[in-house]
C-alpha positions as CSV (number, residue, x, y, z in Angstrom):
1,M,-84.1,-32.1,44.7
2,S,-85.8,-29.2,43.4
3,L,-84.4,-26.5,41.4
4,R,-85.0,-24.1,44.6
5,E,-83.6,-26.3,46.7
6,K,-80.6,-27.3,43.9
7,T,-80.5,-23.2,43.9
8,V,-79.9,-22.5,47.3
9,S,-77.2,-25.3,47.7
10,G,-75.3,-24.2,44.5
11,I,-75.4,-20.5,46.0
12,S,-74.1,-21.6,49.4
13,W,-71.6,-23.3,47.8
14,S,-70.8,-21.0,45.1
15,L,-69.8,-18.6,48.0
16,A,-67.9,-20.8,49.7
17,E,-65.8,-21.7,46.5
18,Q,-65.6,-18.1,45.4
19,F,-64.8,-16.3,49.1
20,G,-62.7,-19.6,50.0
21,S,-60.2,-18.9,47.2
22,K,-60.5,-15.1,47.1
23,I,-60.4,-14.9,50.9
24,V,-56.9,-17.1,51.1
25,G,-55.7,-14.8,48.1
26,F,-56.7,-11.7,50.0
27,V,-54.8,-12.5,52.8
28,I,-51.6,-13.5,50.7
29,S,-51.8,-10.3,48.8
30,I,-51.5,-8.6,52.3
31,I,-48.7,-10.3,53.1
32,L,-47.3,-9.9,49.8
33,A,-48.2,-6.1,50.0
34,R,-46.0,-5.7,53.3
35,L,-43.3,-7.9,51.9
36,L,-43.0,-6.0,48.2
37,L,-42.9,-2.4,46.7
38,P,-46.0,-1.2,45.0
39,E,-44.2,-0.6,41.8
40,Q,-43.8,-4.6,41.4
41,F,-47.8,-4.8,41.3
42,G,-47.5,-2.1,39.1
43,L,-45.8,-4.4,36.7
44,I,-47.9,-7.2,36.8
45,A,-50.9,-4.9,36.6
46,M,-49.4,-3.6,33.3
47,L,-50.0,-6.9,31.9
48,S,-53.9,-7.3,33.1
49,I,-55.1,-6.1,29.4
50,F,-53.3,-8.6,27.5
51,I,-54.1,-11.5,29.8
52,S,-57.5,-10.8,29.7
53,I,-57.9,-10.2,26.4
54,G,-56.3,-13.8,25.7
55,N,-58.6,-15.3,28.1
56,S,-61.8,-14.0,26.1
57,L,-60.1,-14.9,23.0
58,M,-59.4,-18.4,23.8
59,D,-62.9,-18.7,25.3
60,S,-65.0,-17.3,22.4
61,G,-67.9,-17.7,24.3
62,L,-68.4,-21.0,23.6
63,T,-68.4,-22.1,27.6
64,S,-71.5,-20.2,27.9
65,S,-72.9,-21.7,24.9
66,L,-72.6,-25.1,26.3
67,I,-74.1,-24.1,29.5
68,R,-77.3,-23.0,28.1
69,T,-77.5,-25.9,25.9
70,N,-79.4,-28.3,27.4
71,D,-78.5,-31.3,25.0
72,A,-74.7,-30.8,24.8
73,N,-72.9,-34.3,24.2
74,Q,-69.4,-35.9,24.0
75,R,-69.0,-34.2,20.5
76,D,-69.8,-31.1,21.7
77,Y,-67.4,-30.6,24.7
78,S,-64.7,-32.6,23.1
79,T,-64.8,-29.9,20.0
80,I,-64.4,-27.0,22.1
81,F,-62.1,-28.8,24.1
82,F,-59.7,-29.0,21.3
83,F,-60.5,-25.6,19.7
84,N,-59.6,-24.0,23.1
85,L,-56.5,-26.1,23.7
86,I,-55.1,-25.0,19.8
87,G,-56.5,-21.3,20.5
88,S,-54.2,-21.6,23.9
89,V,-51.0,-22.1,21.8
90,L,-51.6,-19.6,18.9
91,I,-52.6,-17.0,21.1
92,Y,-49.5,-17.5,23.6
93,S,-47.1,-17.3,20.5
94,I,-48.8,-14.0,19.4
95,I,-48.1,-12.5,22.8
96,Y,-44.6,-14.2,22.9
97,I,-43.5,-12.4,19.7
98,A,-45.3,-9.4,20.8
99,A,-43.6,-9.1,24.6
100,P,-41.0,-6.3,23.4
101,L,-43.5,-4.2,22.0
102,I,-45.6,-4.3,25.1
103,S,-42.6,-3.7,27.4
104,G,-41.6,-1.0,24.8
105,F,-45.0,0.8,25.4
106,Y,-44.6,1.0,28.9
107,K,-40.9,1.5,28.6
108,Q,-40.2,-1.3,31.4
109,S,-37.7,-3.8,29.6
110,L,-38.3,-6.3,32.6
111,L,-41.9,-6.8,31.0
112,T,-40.2,-8.7,28.0
113,N,-39.3,-11.8,30.2
114,I,-42.7,-11.7,32.4
115,I,-45.2,-11.6,30.0
116,R,-43.5,-14.7,27.9
117,V,-43.6,-16.5,31.4
118,Y,-46.5,-15.1,32.9
119,S,-48.6,-16.1,29.6
120,I,-48.1,-19.7,29.6
121,S,-50.9,-19.8,32.0
122,F,-53.1,-19.4,28.5
123,I,-51.6,-23.1,27.9
124,I,-52.1,-24.7,31.4
125,N,-55.8,-22.9,31.7
126,A,-57.0,-24.5,28.4
127,F,-56.6,-28.0,30.1
128,F,-59.5,-27.5,32.6
129,S,-62.2,-25.3,30.6
130,I,-64.5,-27.7,30.0
131,Q,-64.2,-29.8,33.3
132,S,-65.0,-26.5,34.8
133,T,-67.8,-25.6,32.5
134,R,-69.5,-29.3,33.2
135,L,-69.3,-28.4,37.1
136,T,-70.9,-25.2,36.6
137,K,-73.5,-26.7,34.4
138,E,-74.0,-29.5,36.9
139,M,-74.2,-27.0,39.7
140,N,-71.4,-28.7,41.7
141,F,-70.2,-25.8,43.0
142,K,-68.8,-28.1,46.0
143,A,-66.2,-30.1,43.8
144,Q,-65.2,-26.4,42.5
145,T,-64.8,-25.3,46.1
146,A,-62.2,-28.1,46.6
147,I,-60.7,-27.0,43.5
148,K,-59.9,-23.5,44.2
149,V,-58.9,-23.1,47.8
150,P,-56.4,-25.6,47.8
151,S,-55.1,-24.0,44.5
152,S,-54.9,-20.5,46.0
153,I,-52.9,-21.8,48.8
154,V,-50.7,-23.6,46.9
155,G,-49.8,-20.9,45.0
156,G,-49.6,-18.2,47.4
157,I,-47.4,-19.8,49.7
158,S,-44.7,-20.2,46.8
159,G,-45.5,-16.7,45.9
160,I,-44.8,-15.5,49.8
161,V,-41.7,-18.0,49.9
162,M,-40.2,-16.6,47.0
163,A,-40.9,-13.0,48.0
164,K,-38.8,-13.9,51.7
165,M,-36.2,-14.8,48.9
166,G,-36.0,-11.5,47.5
167,L,-37.5,-12.7,43.9
168,G,-39.3,-9.6,43.7
169,V,-42.1,-9.2,41.0
170,W,-41.1,-12.8,40.2
171,S,-43.0,-14.0,43.1
172,L,-46.2,-12.6,41.9
173,V,-45.3,-14.7,38.5
174,A,-44.7,-17.9,40.0
175,M,-47.7,-17.5,42.4
176,Y,-50.3,-17.5,39.4
177,L,-48.7,-20.2,37.2
178,L,-48.9,-22.8,40.3
179,N,-52.1,-21.7,41.0
180,S,-53.3,-22.2,37.5
181,F,-50.8,-25.5,37.4
182,C,-52.9,-26.9,40.6
183,S,-56.2,-25.7,39.3
184,T,-55.7,-28.0,36.3
185,L,-54.7,-30.8,37.8
186,L,-57.4,-31.1,40.3
187,H,-60.2,-30.4,38.1
188,W,-59.2,-33.6,36.2
189,I,-59.1,-35.3,39.2
190,Y,-62.6,-34.3,40.1
191,S,-64.3,-34.2,36.9
192,D,-64.8,-37.7,35.0
193,W,-65.4,-36.3,31.8
194,R,-62.4,-37.1,28.9
195,P,-61.9,-35.5,25.6
196,S,-62.6,-37.6,22.8
197,F,-60.1,-37.5,19.9
198,L,-62.8,-35.6,17.4
199,F,-64.1,-32.5,16.0
200,D,-67.5,-31.5,14.7
201,R,-67.7,-28.4,12.4
202,N,-71.6,-28.4,12.8
203,S,-71.0,-28.4,16.3
204,F,-68.3,-26.0,16.3
205,K,-70.3,-23.5,14.2
206,R,-73.6,-23.7,16.1
207,H,-71.4,-22.8,19.6
208,F,-69.5,-19.9,17.5
209,F,-72.5,-18.6,16.2
210,F,-73.7,-17.4,19.6
211,G,-70.1,-17.4,21.1
212,Y,-68.5,-15.2,18.6
213,K,-71.1,-12.0,19.7
214,M,-70.3,-12.6,23.3
215,T,-66.7,-12.9,22.3
216,I,-66.4,-9.5,20.8
217,S,-68.9,-8.0,23.7
218,G,-66.5,-9.6,26.1
219,L,-63.4,-8.1,24.3
220,L,-65.0,-4.7,24.7
221,E,-65.7,-5.1,28.0
222,T,-62.2,-6.2,28.7
223,L,-60.7,-3.1,27.0
224,Y,-62.5,-0.9,28.9
225,Q,-62.4,-2.6,32.3
226,N,-58.4,-2.6,31.6
227,I,-58.1,0.8,29.8
228,Y,-57.6,2.8,32.9
229,V,-54.7,0.3,33.8
230,V,-53.2,1.2,30.3
231,I,-53.6,4.9,30.7
232,I,-52.1,5.1,34.3
233,G,-49.3,2.8,33.3
234,K,-48.3,4.6,30.2
235,N,-48.4,8.1,31.5
236,Y,-47.5,7.5,35.1
237,P,-45.1,5.8,37.8
238,A,-45.3,2.4,38.0
239,S,-46.0,2.9,41.6
240,Q,-49.1,4.9,41.0
241,L,-50.4,1.8,39.0
242,G,-49.4,-0.6,41.6
243,F,-51.7,1.8,44.1
244,Y,-54.7,2.0,41.9
245,S,-54.2,-2.1,41.4
246,R,-54.2,-2.8,44.8
247,A,-57.1,-0.7,45.6
248,D,-59.2,-2.1,43.0
249,T,-58.2,-5.9,44.0
250,I,-59.4,-5.0,47.2
251,S,-62.8,-3.3,46.2
252,Q,-63.6,-6.5,44.1
253,L,-63.4,-8.8,46.9
254,P,-67.1,-7.7,47.9
255,I,-68.0,-6.0,44.5
256,S,-67.4,-9.3,41.9
257,N,-66.9,-12.1,44.5
258,I,-70.7,-12.3,45.6
259,S,-71.8,-11.0,42.0
260,I,-69.8,-14.0,40.4
261,A,-70.6,-16.7,42.9
262,I,-74.2,-15.9,42.5
263,N,-73.9,-15.4,38.9
264,K,-72.4,-18.9,38.3
265,V,-75.4,-20.4,40.0
266,T,-78.3,-18.1,38.4
267,Y,-77.0,-18.7,35.0
268,P,-77.9,-21.9,34.4
269,V,-80.8,-21.6,36.7
270,L,-82.4,-18.8,34.5
271,A,-81.6,-20.5,31.5
272,K,-83.8,-23.0,32.4
273,I,-86.8,-20.9,32.8
274,S,-85.7,-18.6,29.9
275,D,-89.1,-20.0,28.1
276,D,-91.3,-18.2,30.8
277,S,-90.8,-14.4,31.1
278,S,-93.1,-13.4,34.0
279,K,-91.5,-16.2,36.2
280,L,-87.9,-14.9,35.1
281,K,-89.1,-11.9,35.8
282,E,-90.0,-12.7,39.5
283,V,-86.8,-14.8,39.9
284,Y,-84.4,-11.8,38.7
285,R,-86.5,-9.5,40.9
286,Q,-85.7,-11.5,44.1
287,L,-82.1,-11.7,42.7
288,L,-81.6,-8.1,42.3
289,Q,-82.9,-7.5,45.7
290,Q,-81.4,-9.4,47.6
291,I,-77.7,-8.7,45.9
292,I,-78.3,-4.9,46.4
293,F,-79.2,-5.4,50.2
294,C,-76.3,-7.6,50.8
295,N,-73.4,-5.9,48.5
296,T,-74.4,-2.0,49.2
297,P,-74.0,-1.9,52.6
298,I,-70.4,-3.9,52.6
299,L,-69.2,-0.9,49.8
300,I,-70.0,1.6,51.6
301,C,-69.1,0.7,54.9
302,L,-65.6,-0.4,53.3
303,S,-65.5,3.0,52.0
304,V,-65.9,4.9,55.2
305,I,-63.3,3.0,57.2
306,A,-61.0,2.9,54.4
307,E,-57.9,4.9,56.1
308,P,-57.4,2.8,59.1
309,L,-58.2,-0.6,57.3
310,F,-55.6,0.3,54.8
311,R,-52.7,1.3,57.3
312,F,-53.7,-1.7,59.5
313,L,-53.6,-4.3,56.7
314,L,-51.0,-2.5,54.2
315,T,-48.8,-0.3,56.5
316,E,-48.4,3.5,55.6
317,K,-46.4,2.9,52.3
318,W,-49.9,2.1,50.4
319,L,-52.5,5.1,51.9
320,T,-52.1,7.1,48.5
321,A,-54.2,4.1,47.5
322,V,-57.4,5.3,49.9
323,P,-59.1,7.6,47.9
324,Y,-59.0,5.2,44.7
325,F,-60.7,2.6,47.0
326,Q,-63.2,4.7,48.0
327,I,-64.2,5.9,44.6
328,L,-64.1,2.1,43.5
329,C,-66.5,0.9,46.2
330,L,-69.0,3.4,45.2
331,A,-68.6,2.6,41.4
332,G,-69.2,-1.2,42.5
333,I,-72.7,-0.6,44.1
334,S,-74.1,-0.7,40.6
335,Y,-72.1,-3.4,39.3
336,P,-75.0,-5.9,40.1
337,L,-77.7,-3.9,38.4
338,H,-76.1,-3.6,34.9
339,S,-74.5,-6.8,35.2
340,Y,-77.7,-9.3,35.7
341,N,-79.8,-7.3,33.4
342,L,-76.8,-8.2,30.5
343,N,-78.1,-12.0,32.1
344,I,-81.3,-11.8,31.0
345,L,-80.0,-11.3,27.2
346,K,-77.5,-14.0,27.6
347,V,-80.3,-16.5,28.5
348,K,-82.7,-15.2,26.1
349,G,-80.1,-16.0,23.3
350,R,-80.2,-12.4,22.2
351,S,-76.2,-11.9,22.1
352,D,-77.1,-9.7,19.2
353,L,-78.3,-7.0,21.5
354,L,-75.5,-7.5,24.0
355,L,-73.2,-6.6,21.2
356,Q,-75.0,-3.5,20.3
357,L,-75.3,-2.4,24.0
358,E,-71.6,-3.0,24.3
359,L,-71.0,-0.9,21.4
360,V,-72.6,2.5,22.2
361,K,-71.3,2.0,26.3
362,K,-67.8,1.6,25.0
363,V,-68.1,4.7,22.6
364,I,-69.6,6.9,25.3
365,S,-66.8,5.8,27.6
366,I,-63.8,6.4,25.5
367,V,-65.0,10.2,24.9
368,G,-65.4,10.4,28.5
369,I,-62.3,8.8,29.3
370,I,-60.1,11.2,26.9
371,C,-61.8,14.3,28.3
372,V,-60.8,13.5,31.9
373,I,-57.6,12.6,31.1
374,P,-56.0,16.1,32.0
375,Y,-57.5,15.7,35.2
376,G,-55.1,13.0,36.7
377,V,-55.9,9.5,38.2
378,L,-58.7,11.0,40.3
379,G,-60.4,12.7,37.5
380,L,-60.5,9.2,35.6
381,L,-62.0,7.4,38.5
382,Y,-64.6,10.0,39.2
383,F,-65.8,9.3,35.8
384,Q,-65.5,5.6,36.2
385,L,-68.1,6.0,39.1
386,A,-70.4,8.5,36.8
387,F,-70.6,5.9,34.1
388,S,-70.9,3.1,36.2
389,F,-74.5,4.2,36.6
390,V,-75.1,5.3,33.1
391,S,-73.9,1.5,32.2
392,Y,-76.9,0.4,34.2
393,L,-79.1,2.6,32.6
394,I,-78.3,1.4,28.8
395,N,-77.9,-2.4,29.9
396,S,-81.7,-1.9,31.6
397,F,-82.7,-0.8,28.0
398,Y,-83.2,-4.1,25.9
399,S,-84.0,-6.5,29.2
400,G,-86.4,-4.3,30.8
401,K,-88.4,-4.8,27.5
402,I,-87.7,-8.5,27.0
403,I,-89.5,-9.5,30.7
404,N,-91.4,-6.3,31.1
405,Y,-89.3,-4.9,34.0
406,P,-88.3,-1.2,33.2
407,V,-85.6,0.7,35.0
408,K,-88.1,2.5,37.0
409,E,-90.0,-0.8,38.7
410,Q,-85.8,-2.0,39.5
411,V,-84.7,1.0,40.9
412,A,-88.2,1.0,42.7
413,D,-87.3,-2.5,44.2
414,V,-83.7,-1.5,45.2
415,Y,-84.4,2.0,46.4
416,P,-85.0,0.9,50.1
417,S,-81.8,-1.0,50.6
418,L,-79.5,1.7,48.7
419,L,-81.3,4.5,50.9
420,L,-81.0,2.8,54.3
421,A,-77.1,1.9,53.4
422,S,-76.3,5.5,52.9
423,I,-78.0,6.7,55.9
424,A,-75.8,4.2,58.0
425,G,-73.0,5.3,56.3
426,Y,-73.3,9.0,57.2
427,I,-73.6,7.7,61.2
428,C,-70.8,5.4,60.6
429,Y,-68.7,8.5,59.6
430,L,-69.6,10.7,62.4
431,F,-68.5,8.0,64.4
432,D,-65.6,7.0,63.0
433,F,-64.3,10.7,62.7
434,Y,-64.9,10.9,66.4
435,L,-62.6,7.8,67.0
436,S,-59.8,9.5,64.4
437,Y,-60.1,12.6,66.6
438,Y,-59.4,11.1,69.9
439,Q,-56.6,9.0,68.1
440,V,-58.2,5.5,68.9
441,V,-55.9,2.4,67.1
442,D,-57.0,1.7,63.7
443,L,-58.1,-1.9,64.5
444,A,-60.4,-0.7,67.2
445,R,-61.4,1.9,64.7
446,I,-62.1,-0.6,62.0
447,I,-64.2,-3.0,64.8
448,I,-66.2,0.1,66.5
449,S,-67.2,1.8,63.2
450,S,-68.0,-1.5,61.5
451,F,-70.7,-2.6,64.0
452,I,-72.0,0.6,64.1
453,Y,-72.5,0.5,60.7
454,F,-74.3,-3.0,60.6
455,A,-76.2,-2.5,63.8
456,A,-77.8,0.5,62.1
457,Y,-78.2,-1.0,58.7
458,L,-79.6,-4.3,59.5
459,G,-81.6,-2.9,62.8
460,A,-83.7,-0.2,60.7
461,S,-84.0,-2.9,57.7
462,Y,-85.8,-5.3,60.2
463,L,-88.1,-2.7,61.6
464,L,-89.3,-1.4,58.5
465,K,-89.9,-5.2,57.0
466,L,-87.8,-4.8,54.0
467,T,-89.0,-7.2,51.1
468,A,-85.0,-8.0,50.8
469,I,-84.8,-9.1,54.7
470,T,-88.0,-10.7,54.7
471,N,-86.8,-12.9,51.6
472,L,-83.5,-13.7,52.7
473,K,-84.8,-14.8,56.0
474,H,-87.1,-17.2,54.2
475,L,-84.9,-18.1,51.8
476,I,-82.0,-19.2,55.0
477,L,-84.9,-20.9,56.6
478,R,-86.3,-22.6,53.4
479,K,-89.5,-21.6,54.2
């Protein structure tokens, strides 16, 4: 199988894996949102920064190093496996001790026991990190689909049953832990790799030298991504954090999942051609056009139909989250733009530049966030929207130079899709306003407005023969 065929097959299965598990998770979260209260989701959201930091420290960027290392062997894999395992126990111990301080910070006494139980997932997940890395490196996303979807179903059903029993926030904790346990078990079933009892210091140093810079970058990104959660959780009722968390979770379904699915395939592919900057630029150009062409219309359409969508799926009690969701959808448009620029630095082995960029962005971001705190949750979100595009300009600085693909050229390549998606969004908004005026039921509004949006967008794209839709047609037909 050629690299192109392998990439197309990998993307198909990666999308199936990403969306299979996420759609299952989304359906389960909708059911749970109807059974539980916003403040109970808010309590779990308060833990997100600590869980994310723990996951970043446990990995230390070493799995990314393994993926980009073409000659990785059993010694490399076993070394990183035992490092992750020992690290997970250490991190869990630290969080266990710090749990009362965390609950005191948020003034939520119940958080102490929640975080101590929830964080057991660190140790569980450490047992399959290398198996998952090898499946990604081999582009075996079919196996990953067979792992993630059943794990999500088992964890989700358990969470729903416990929620119906009246166990409240503990149903969310149990759901996450059971999902992690099933995922570990299935990874060991589907992967034939087993660790050898050895730890090679030279191997560890080689991967750590690349990985520690990515770890610092990842920690900075984690702190930034969760700083809104910390500020909202600290200064507002748990219900407000629940609204924000739910809006962010739903918006991430199209924002990150398409990007993550494609990124899992393209990162090893780009790594294979990292020495050919000309070819790397062309592959990256097509990738960028495709992801913007697919992602942008979904996000704009969702922001237009947000009100009937939330009322239909989550009931009236979640309508406070609608403006949060709309802003987050618009902010998500730029996510693939700056995310894939960073991948260029990764495959070129320039984790030093990656760290520099993250430091610059986070300094600017922190100053901006401090300035908008007095304007409340909406002020924070509008700043997040503005800074998402600033991040893209910063991220594209080095990568544009490395592969001779400056930001001006990148914007020119994706501008047609962005413009058409915006025009179709305005048309959709007018139709939805008309439907709401005549009090059309929510489900009908969602279906009619979505149909009008995508008919206008795809029809105009086809008539204008956008490069993205032409390439997508050839990709699907494999011409």
